[in-house]
C-alpha positions in Angstrom: 316.1 153.3 214.1 315.8 156.8 212.7 319.5 156.8 212.0 319.1 153.6 210.0 316.5 155.3 207.7 318.7 158.2 206.8 320.9 156.4 204.2 317.8 155.1 202.4 316.2 158.6 202.2 319.5 160.0 201.0 319.7 157.4 198.3 316.1 158.0 197.2 316.7 161.8 197.0 319.8 161.2 194.9 317.9 159.0 192.5 315.1 161.6 192.1 317.7 164.3 191.4 319.4 162.0 188.8 316.1 161.4 187.0 315.3 165.1 187.0 318.7 165.8 185.6 318.4 163.2 182.8 315.0 164.5 181.9 316.2 168.1 181.7 319.2 167.0 179.6 317.0 165.1 177.1 314.6 168.0 176.7 317.5 170.4 176.1 319.4 168.3 173.6 318.7 169.5 170.1 320.2 166.4 168.4 317.8 164.1 170.1 314.7 166.2 170.6 314.6 167.6 167.0 315.7 164.5 165.0 312.9 164.0 162.3 311.2 160.6 162.2 311.8 158.4 159.1 309.1 158.7 156.4 307.4 155.4 155.6 307.5 154.9 151.8 307.0 152.2 149.2 309.4 151.7 146.4 309.9 149.6 143.3 313.1 148.7 141.5 313.7 150.2 138.0 313.5 147.4 135.4 314.3 147.1 131.7 311.6 146.2 129.2 310.8 146.3 125.5 307.9 148.7 125.1 305.7 149.2 122.0 305.2 152.9 121.6 301.6 153.1 120.5 299.5 156.0 119.3 295.9 155.6 120.5 293.0 157.5 119.1 289.4 157.4 118.1 288.5 156.4 114.6 285.4 156.1 112.4 284.8 153.1 110.1 284.3 154.1 106.5 283.2 152.0 103.6 285.5 152.2 100.6 282.4 152.2 98.3 278.9 153.2 99.4 276.3 153.6 96.7 272.7 154.7 97.0 270.7 153.0 94.3 268.4 155.5 92.7 266.0 155.1 89.7 267.2 157.0 86.6 263.9 156.7 84.8 260.3 157.1 86.1 258.2 154.0 86.1 256.7 151.2 88.1 259.0 149.1 90.2 258.1 145.6 88.9 260.9 143.5 90.5 263.3 143.6 93.5 265.8 140.9 92.6 267.7 141.0 96.0 266.8 140.8 99.7 267.6 143.2 102.4 271.0 142.4 103.9 272.0 140.2 101.0 275.6 140.2 99.9 275.9 141.0 96.2 278.6 141.1 93.6 279.3 143.8 91.1 277.0 143.3 88.1 274.3 141.4 89.9 270.7 142.4 89.0 269.2 144.5 91.8 265.9 145.7 90.5 263.8 146.2 87.4 261.5 149.0 86.3 258.6 148.7 83.9 260.1 149.3 80.4 257.1 149.0 78.1 256.7 152.7 77.4 260.4 153.1 76.7 260.4 150.1 74.4 257.5 151.5 72.4 259.2 154.9 72.1 262.4 153.1 70.9 260.5 151.3 68.2 258.9 154.5 67.1 262.3 156.2 66.8 263.7 153.3 64.8 260.7 153.6 62.4 261.5 157.3 62.0 265.0 156.4 61.2 263.9 154.0 58.4 261.7 156.8 56.9 264.6 159.3 57.0 267.0 156.8 55.4 264.4 156.1 52.6 264.0 159.8 52.0 267.7 160.2 51.9 268.2 157.4 49.4 265.5 158.9 47.1 267.0 162.4 47.4 270.5 161.1 46.6 269.3 159.4 43.4 267.5 162.6 42.3 270.8 164.5 42.9 272.6 162.0 40.6 270.0 162.5 37.9 270.1 166.2 38.1 273.8 166.0 37.6 273.5 164.2 34.3 270.8 166.6 33.1 273.0 169.5 33.9 275.6 168.2 31.5 272.9 168.4 28.8 271.9 171.9 29.9 268.4 170.7 30.6 268.4 171.8 34.3 269.6 174.9 36.0 272.4 175.0 38.5 269.9 176.4 41.1 267.8 173.2 41.0 270.9 171.2 41.6 271.9 173.3 44.6 268.5 172.9 46.1 268.6 169.2 45.7 272.0 169.1 47.3 270.7 171.0 50.3 267.8 168.5 50.7 270.3 165.6 50.7 272.4 167.3 53.4 269.2 168.0 55.4 268.2 164.4 55.3 271.7 163.2 56.3 271.3 165.4 59.4 267.8 163.9 60.0 269.2 160.4 59.9 272.0 161.3 62.4 269.3 162.9 64.7 267.2 159.7 64.5 270.2 157.5 65.3 271.1 159.7 68.3 267.5 159.5 69.5 267.7 155.7 69.2 270.9 155.7 71.3 269.2 157.9 74.0 266.2 155.5 74.1 268.5 152.5 74.4 270.2 154.2 77.4 266.9 154.9 79.0 265.9 151.2 78.4 269.2 150.1 80.1 268.2 152.2 83.1 265.1 150.0 83.7 267.4 147.2 84.8 269.5 148.2 87.8 272.8 146.3 88.4 275.1 146.5 91.4 278.0 148.9 90.8 280.1 147.2 93.5 280.5 144.2 95.8 278.7 144.9 99.1 275.7 144.4 101.3 272.2 145.5 100.5 270.6 147.9 103.0 267.0 148.4 104.1 264.7 149.1 101.1 262.6 152.2 100.9 260.2 151.0 98.2 258.3 147.8 97.5 257.4 146.1 94.3 254.5 147.9 92.6 255.6 151.4 93.7 255.9 154.1 91.1 259.4 155.5 91.4 260.7 158.7 90.1 264.2 160.2 89.5 263.2 163.1 91.7 262.6 160.9 94.8 264.7 162.1 97.7 265.2 158.5 98.9 266.9 155.9 96.8 265.6 152.3 96.5 268.3 151.1 99.0 272.0 151.3 99.4 274.8 148.9 98.6 277.8 149.3 100.9 281.2 147.5 100.5 282.3 145.8 103.7 285.5 144.0 102.7 288.0 145.6 102.5 287.0 148.6 104.7 288.7 151.7 106.0 289.0 153.5 109.3 289.6 157.3 109.4 291.5 158.6 112.4 291.9 162.2 113.6 295.3 163.0 115.3 296.7 166.2 116.7 298.8 168.0 114.1 301.8 167.8 116.5 302.0 164.1 115.6 302.3 164.8 111.9 306.1 164.4 111.8 306.0 161.2 113.7 303.3 159.7 111.4 305.2 160.9 108.2 308.3 159.2 109.5 306.3 156.1 110.3 304.9 155.8 106.8 308.3 156.7 105.2 310.2 154.0 107.1 307.5 151.3 106.7 308.5 150.5 103.1 306.1 148.1 101.3 304.5 146.8 104.5 302.1 149.4 106.0 302.4 150.2 109.8 300.2 148.0 111.9 296.9 149.3 113.2 294.6 147.6 115.6 290.9 148.5 115.9 288.9 147.8 119.1 285.3 148.4 120.0 284.5 151.8 121.5 285.3 150.6 125.0 288.7 149.4 123.9 288.2 145.9 125.1 287.3 143.7 122.0 289.7 143.5 119.1 287.7 143.9 115.9 290.4 143.9 113.2 294.0 144.4 112.2 295.0 146.6 109.3 297.6 148.9 108.0 298.1 152.7 107.9 298.0 153.8 104.2 297.9 157.6 103.9 297.7 161.0 105.5 295.2 163.5 104.3 296.6 166.3 102.1 295.8 169.1 104.6 295.4 169.9 108.2 291.9 170.6 109.4 292.3 174.2 110.6 289.1 174.3 112.6 290.3 171.5 115.0 294.1 171.5 114.4 294.1 167.8 113.5 295.2 165.6 110.7 293.2 162.8 109.2 294.9 159.5 108.5 293.4 156.4 106.9 294.0 152.7 107.6 292.7 149.8 105.5 291.4 146.5 107.0 290.3 143.2 105.7 286.8 142.5 107.0 285.8 139.1 105.9 283.8 138.5 109.1 282.1 141.9 109.0 283.2 142.9 112.5 283.8 146.4 111.4 280.7 148.3 110.3 280.4 151.5 108.3 280.2 154.7 110.4 281.0 152.7 113.6 283.2 154.5 116.2 286.2 152.4 117.2 289.3 152.8 119.3 292.5 152.4 117.3 296.1 151.7 118.3 299.0 152.5 115.9 302.4 151.0 116.8 304.8 153.8 115.9 308.1 152.3 117.3 309.6 149.9 119.7 311.6 151.1 122.7 314.2 148.4 123.2 315.6 147.7 126.7 313.9 150.8 128.2 314.2 151.8 131.9 310.7 151.4 133.3 309.0 152.6 136.5 305.3 152.8 137.5 303.6 156.0 136.2 302.8 157.1 139.8 306.5 157.5 140.5 306.8 160.5 138.2 306.5 163.9 139.9 306.5 167.3 138.3 309.4 169.4 139.4 309.9 173.2 138.9 312.0 172.6 135.8 311.5 169.0 134.7 310.0 165.7 135.8 311.6 164.1 138.8 311.6 160.9 140.8 312.6 160.1 144.4 315.4 157.6 144.6 316.3 155.8 147.9 320.0 155.3 148.7 321.4 154.5 152.2 317.9 155.0 153.7 317.9 158.6 152.4 315.7 160.1 149.6 317.2 162.1 146.8 315.6 164.0 144.0 316.6 162.8 140.5 315.6 164.8 137.4 314.5 162.4 134.6 313.3 162.6 131.0 310.1 160.7 130.2 310.4 159.0 126.8 307.0 157.3 127.0 304.1 157.0 129.5 300.7 155.5 129.8 298.3 155.0 132.7 300.5 152.2 134.2 304.1 152.7 133.3 306.7 155.2 132.2 310.0 154.8 130.3 312.6 157.3 131.3 316.3 158.3 131.4 318.3 159.6 134.4 318.2 156.4 136.6 319.8 153.0 136.5 318.3 149.5 136.5 317.8 148.3 140.0 317.5 151.8 141.6 314.7 151.9 144.2 312.2 154.5 143.2 309.5 155.8 145.6 305.9 155.1 144.4 304.0 156.0 147.6 304.7 158.6 150.2 306.3 161.3 148.0 304.2 164.1 149.4 306.1 163.9 152.8 309.6 163.7 151.3 312.3 166.2 150.7 315.9 165.8 149.5 318.0 164.0 152.2 315.0 162.9 154.2 315.3 159.6 156.1 313.0 156.9 154.8 311.6 153.7 156.1 310.6 151.0 153.6 307.3 149.4 154.3 307.0 145.8 155.3 305.5 144.6 151.9 308.5 146.1 150.0 309.8 142.8 148.6 306.6 142.1 146.8 306.3 145.7 145.7 309.7 145.6 143.9 308.1 143.4 141.2 305.4 145.9 140.3 307.4 147.4 137.5 307.6 144.0 135.7 304.1 143.7 134.5 303.7 142.9 130.9 303.2 145.8 128.6 299.6 146.0 127.3 298.2 148.6 124.9 299.9 151.8 126.0 299.0 155.3 124.9 301.5 157.8 123.6 302.1 160.8 125.8 301.3 163.9 123.7 300.7 167.6 124.2 297.3 167.6 122.5 
C-alpha cells in the first residue's frame, strides 16, 4: 500500500517543482515583467469646418451727438415745452425764458437809432449848405471841416446803434431754446418758474441722439495691422460688428466698423476703433458697456480639434496623435483658437487626437481607447459660435 502511494507523491513533487520554476521564470523575464500597461485615453477625429475668425472686445456706447441745454441769458424759465424722455426733432421748441426785459431794451436801442439817424440827416444837410456858402466866400474852411467831422461821427453812432440792435435781437433769440439735434430729452434740473442763469453749473437738461449711435472699442495695438487690412479690404461695405450685452448673451445690435483713431493710446498700448449702429429700437444706450465681436476673416475648410487637445511643447504647440495603438507627438501651428475649438496645421482630417489623458503619455506609448470613443469622435463637429481671436495682449 505504501508502494502504491509513491508514484502519487512523486507526481505531486514534480508538479510543485514545475510551478516554482514557472514562477521564477516569469519574475526573471524582463519582457513580461517590465512591459508598461496601455494608457487609457479619449480621442476625437480631426474635422474640417469653416470658421469665422472674430475679434472680441469690450466697447462703450457713445452718442454721436450729446448736447447739454444751457440758458444763454439770465431770466425766469416761463415754459418747458417738452417732457422728460420725449423724442424731439432738430428745431423743436424746448424751453422759453422771460423776454420782457430784453424786448424793452431792444425798443430803447431802436429809438436811439432813430435819433441818431435824424441827427445825421440834419448834419448832412448843414454840410451841403456850408459847401454852397464856401463858394461865395461867406464861411471859412474850418467850419466846413468841423461839420464834416460831425457828420462822420453821427455815421459811426448810427452803426453803433444798429450793432446794438443786432446784439439785442440775438439775446432775444436766446429766450427761445430750440433742439440742436434729433434725440431724447433727459431728466430736467429746473422747473418752470425757476430763475436760470448762464453761470449755472447744471444745464436745463440734455438732448442725446440715439439713432444712429456709435460704439468705441479698445484693442491691443498688436491688432492694428489686422484692423487696417480689414478696413482696407472691406470696400464700400464696412466690416460687420455685433454688439451684445455685458454678459455676451443678448444681441443688442448689428453695425459696421468705420474708423481707427489717429493715434495709439501710449498709457495703455491700445488703439481705439469706432463702429456705427442703427438703433431704431433704442437697445443701445449712451455710455453702456457692451461686448462686441468683429468678424475679421473666414477660415475656409480649416482643420479643427477641441481646444483641450493643444499642449505646449518646448518649442511649439503639439498634439498627441494615435496610430496603431501608439501615441506620437505632432508639432502643430495654431491658426485660431477660442474656449472650445482650435484650427491648426500639421495634422490631417480623420487623425485621432488625444483630448484626455495626455499627462500620462510619452512618444511611442501604448494607448487604450476608452469605451465611449465612438461618441467622442463627434465632439469636434459642434457648430462654431462666437469665437475669440487668440492674441498676445
